[in-house]
C-alpha positions in Angstrom: -0.2 0.1 -0.2 1.6 3.4 -0.7 2.3 6.3 1.7 -0.5 8.4 0.1 -2.9 5.7 0.7 -2.2 5.3 4.3 -2.3 8.5 4.9 -5.6 8.6 3.3 -6.8 6.1 5.6 -5.1 7.7 9.2 -7.6 10.5 7.9 -10.5 8.7 7.2 -10.3 7.2 10.6 -9.4 10.3 12.6 -12.4 11.9 10.9 -14.6 8.6 11.6 -13.6 8.3 15.6 -14.2 12.1 15.5 -17.8 12.0 14.6 -18.5 8.6 16.4 -17.6 10.8 19.9 -19.9 13.4 18.6 -22.9 10.7 18.3 -22.3 9.3 21.0 -22.7 12.9 22.8 -25.6 13.2 20.6 -26.9 10.5 22.2 -26.6 11.1 25.6 -28.4 14.4 25.2 -31.3 12.7 23.7 -31.5 10.7 26.6 -31.7 13.6 28.9 -34.3 15.3 27.4 -36.0 12.5 27.4 -35.5 11.6 30.9 -36.1 14.8 32.8 -39.3 15.5 30.3 -40.3 11.8 31.4 -38.7 11.8 34.8 -37.3 8.4 34.0 -35.0 8.2 36.2 -33.5 4.6 34.8 -32.8 6.1 31.9 -31.1 9.3 34.1 -28.8 6.6 35.9 -27.9 5.1 32.3 -26.6 8.6 31.6 -24.3 8.9 34.3 -23.2 5.8 33.9 -22.6 6.3 29.9 -20.4 9.1 30.7 -17.6 7.3 31.4 -17.4 5.4 28.3 -17.4 8.8 26.9 -14.1 9.8 28.7 -12.9 6.5 28.0 -13.7 7.4 24.0 -11.8 10.3 24.4 -8.5 9.1 25.4 -8.6 6.2 23.1 -9.2 8.9 20.3 -6.4 11.5 21.3 -3.9 8.6 22.0 -4.7 7.5 18.0 -4.4 10.8 17.0 -0.8 11.2 18.3 0.3 8.2 17.0 -1.0 9.0 13.5 0.9 12.4 14.0 4.3 10.7 15.0 3.9 7.8 12.9 3.1 10.0 9.0 4.7 13.0 10.0 1.7 14.7 8.8 2.3 18.1 7.6 -0.1 21.0 6.3 -4.4 20.6 6.6 -4.1 16.7 7.7 -1.7 18.0 10.5 -4.5 20.5 11.6 -6.9 17.8 11.3 -5.0 15.5 13.9 -4.2 17.8 16.2 -7.6 19.6 15.5 -9.6 16.2 16.1 -7.3 16.4 19.8 -8.9 19.5 20.7 -12.6 19.2 19.2 -12.6 15.7 21.0 -11.6 17.3 24.8 -14.7 19.8 24.4 -17.5 16.9 23.1 -16.3 15.0 26.3 -17.1 18.8 28.2 -20.1 18.8 26.6 -21.3 15.0 27.3 -20.7 16.3 30.9 -23.3 18.6 31.1 -25.5 15.8 30.3 -24.6 13.6 33.0 -24.8 16.9 35.4 -28.3 17.2 34.3 -29.3 13.8 35.1 -27.7 13.7 38.4 -29.6 17.1 39.2 -32.8 15.2 38.0 -32.7 12.1 40.2 -31.8 14.3 43.1 -34.6 17.0 43.3 -36.9 15.5 40.6 -38.5 19.2 39.0 -41.0 20.2 38.9 -42.9 20.8 34.9 -42.1 25.0 35.4 -37.8 24.3 36.2 -37.8 21.2 33.7 -39.4 23.7 30.8 -36.4 26.4 32.0 -33.8 23.5 31.4 -35.6 22.4 28.0 -35.6 25.8 26.6 -31.6 26.1 26.6 -31.2 22.3 26.4 -32.8 22.6 23.2 -30.6 25.6 22.0 -27.1 23.6 23.0 -28.9 20.5 21.3 -29.5 22.5 17.9 -25.6 23.8 18.0 -24.4 19.5 18.6 -26.3 19.2 15.6 -24.8 22.0 13.5 -20.9 20.9 14.9 -22.2 17.1 14.1 -22.3 18.0 10.2 -18.9 20.7 10.3 -16.8 17.7 11.5 -18.2 15.6 8.4 -18.1 18.8 6.2 -15.5 20.8 7.6 -15.3 23.1 4.5 -18.3 24.4 5.0 -18.7 27.9 6.7 -21.3 27.8 9.6 -19.8 30.8 11.9 -22.8 33.4 11.9 -25.5 30.1 12.2 -23.3 28.8 15.3 -22.9 32.5 16.6 -26.9 33.1 16.3 -27.7 30.1 18.0 -25.5 30.8 20.3 -27.0 34.6 21.2 -30.0 33.0 21.6 -28.7 30.8 24.2 -26.6 33.4 26.1 -29.9 35.9 26.3 -32.1 32.4 27.3 -29.4 32.7 30.2 -30.2 36.0 31.0 -33.5 36.2 30.8 -34.0 32.8 33.3 -31.3 33.4 35.7 -33.1 36.7 36.7 -36.5 35.1 36.7 -34.6 32.3 39.2 -33.2 35.1 41.3 -36.4 36.9 41.8 -37.8 33.3 42.6 -34.9 32.7 45.3 -35.6 36.0 46.8 -39.5 34.7 47.4 -38.3 30.7 48.6 -40.0 29.8 51.3 -37.0 28.0 53.0 -33.2 26.5 52.7 -33.8 23.8 50.7 -36.0 25.6 47.7 -33.8 28.4 47.9 -30.9 25.5 47.3 -33.1 24.2 44.8 -33.4 26.9 42.6 -29.2 27.8 42.8 -28.7 24.3 41.7 -31.0 25.3 38.4 -29.4 27.9 37.7 -26.1 25.8 37.9 -28.0 23.6 35.5 -28.3 26.6 33.3 -25.0 28.0 33.6 -24.1 24.6 32.7 -25.6 24.8 29.3 -24.2 27.8 28.2 -20.8 26.7 29.0 -21.4 24.1 26.9 -22.6 26.8 24.5 -19.2 28.2 24.9 -17.6 24.7 24.0 -19.1 24.8 21.0 -18.0 28.1 19.8 -14.5 27.0 20.7 -15.3 23.5 18.4 -16.3 26.1 15.2 -13.3 28.3 15.8 -10.6 25.1 15.8 -12.8 23.7 12.6 -12.0 27.1 10.9 -8.1 26.2 12.0 -8.2 23.3 10.4 -9.7 24.7 7.0 -7.3 28.0 6.8 -4.4 27.1 9.2 -5.4 30.3 11.5 -7.4 30.8 14.4 -9.6 33.3 14.7 -11.9 34.4 17.8 -15.2 34.4 17.3 -16.9 36.9 19.0 -18.0 36.4 22.7 -21.8 37.2 23.4 -22.0 39.0 27.2 -25.0 39.3 28.6 -25.4 40.1 32.0 -28.6 42.1 33.3 -28.5 41.2 36.7 -25.9 44.6 36.9 -27.7 47.9 38.2 -27.4 50.7 35.2 -26.2 54.0 36.2 
């Protein structure tokens, strides 16, 4: 087999394994959404347990990509894909952690319908971003900067609105237990916002793979809790 053929197979393997990691994470998010909506605690436990598998997949992918870099002495776009793939796999693992945290919250607090709606609003947006990124990894020449940024902006706006609403609820909390639950919900929303930031980082890395340059996307910083002077 020629050197070029071996290298082509290595590149295909890197893309295939990276896509597999994304698909498993998407499955975790689908199960998390179902467990939250249906209050299916057994499914929530499965998500928490399966997170360890994603950690293992990410570690295996990193070792594989680094070995192929060393073995084939990759250059240019192929090298960027291998290095970028390692960075992307780490961000995907962090995004998967959010699903685990939400399921752990569901099991412990048995959230009410209104609380499920709060989380679901942001959850839907993260899942939308995850689907966009999944498509981009398959075809990273397809520039989706604006689409990713638009969803991330919606995510930040949603977090700002919901965190303000929950802050007001916390003022009216009847006891410490209720207050702690509200604060924990805010933490889940913050985790979802951070998942959006990880997806932005993935898009930046895909841009690096496409062009060879890191272009930092503008951050969406919204904080309506600050007092206007």
